[in-house]
C-alpha positions in Angstrom: -50.9 90.8 126.7 -52.8 91.1 123.5 -53.0 94.3 121.5 -56.0 95.6 119.6 -55.5 97.6 116.4 -58.0 100.3 115.3 -58.1 102.1 112.0 -59.7 105.4 112.3 -60.6 107.7 109.4 -60.4 111.3 110.5 -61.5 114.1 108.1 -60.5 117.7 108.7 -61.8 120.7 106.8 -59.3 123.6 106.7 -60.4 127.0 105.5 -57.6 128.9 103.8 -57.7 132.6 102.8 -54.8 133.6 100.6 -53.4 137.1 99.9 -53.8 136.9 96.2 -51.5 139.8 95.5 -48.6 138.1 97.2 -48.6 135.3 94.6 -46.9 137.3 91.8 -45.7 135.6 88.6 -42.2 136.1 89.9 -43.0 134.3 93.1 -44.8 131.5 91.3 -41.8 131.0 88.9 -39.3 130.9 91.8 -41.6 128.5 93.8 -41.9 126.2 90.8 -38.1 126.2 90.3 -37.3 125.4 93.9 -40.3 123.5 95.4 -43.4 122.3 93.6 -44.8 122.7 90.1 -47.7 124.9 91.2 -49.3 127.0 88.5 -52.6 127.8 90.2 -53.4 129.6 93.4 -55.6 126.7 94.5 -52.6 124.5 94.5 -51.0 126.7 97.2 -54.3 126.7 99.2 -54.4 122.9 99.1 -50.7 122.7 100.1 -51.1 125.1 103.0 -54.4 123.4 104.0 -52.7 120.0 104.2 -49.8 121.4 106.2 -52.2 122.8 108.8 -54.3 119.6 108.7 -51.3 117.4 109.4 -50.0 119.7 112.1 -46.8 120.6 110.2 -47.9 124.2 110.3 -49.9 126.0 113.0 -53.2 127.6 112.2 -52.8 131.1 110.8 -54.7 134.2 112.1 -54.0 137.8 111.3 -52.0 137.9 114.5 -50.0 134.6 114.3 -49.0 134.5 110.6 -46.0 136.8 110.9 -44.5 134.6 113.6 -44.4 131.4 111.5 -41.7 130.8 108.9 -42.7 128.2 106.3 -40.1 127.0 103.8 -40.9 128.2 100.3 -43.0 131.1 101.6 -41.0 132.8 104.4 -43.2 134.5 107.0 -46.5 132.8 106.1 -48.5 135.8 107.1 -47.2 137.6 104.0 -49.1 135.0 101.9 -52.0 133.7 104.1 -54.6 135.8 105.8 -56.2 132.8 107.5 -55.8 129.1 107.6 -57.7 127.3 110.3 -59.4 123.9 110.9 -63.1 124.5 110.8 -64.3 120.9 111.2 -63.0 117.5 112.3 -65.0 114.3 111.9 -64.4 110.6 112.5 -65.9 108.8 109.5 -65.2 105.2 110.3 -63.7 103.0 113.0 -62.5 99.6 112.0 -61.4 97.2 114.7 
């Protein structure tokens, strides 16, 4: 039996709304010391977006955020108002 391999480019767009006031300078310093050298809020948005896009973290709504514990943040609803996949497209299929 022969196998056929396909390479598929899938692009997801994730909309992330952060609670700006949660990202205090103290939090940012502690996060940098323990996890990643993030200095800008956009870096957290990118990180959270890729966690959602890869399925490591569930999408966040105002109702579901309190239920998810994400390492480095704790209850993600304390930091994220919303993080949801808004579009998924298949750009290219190579066989």
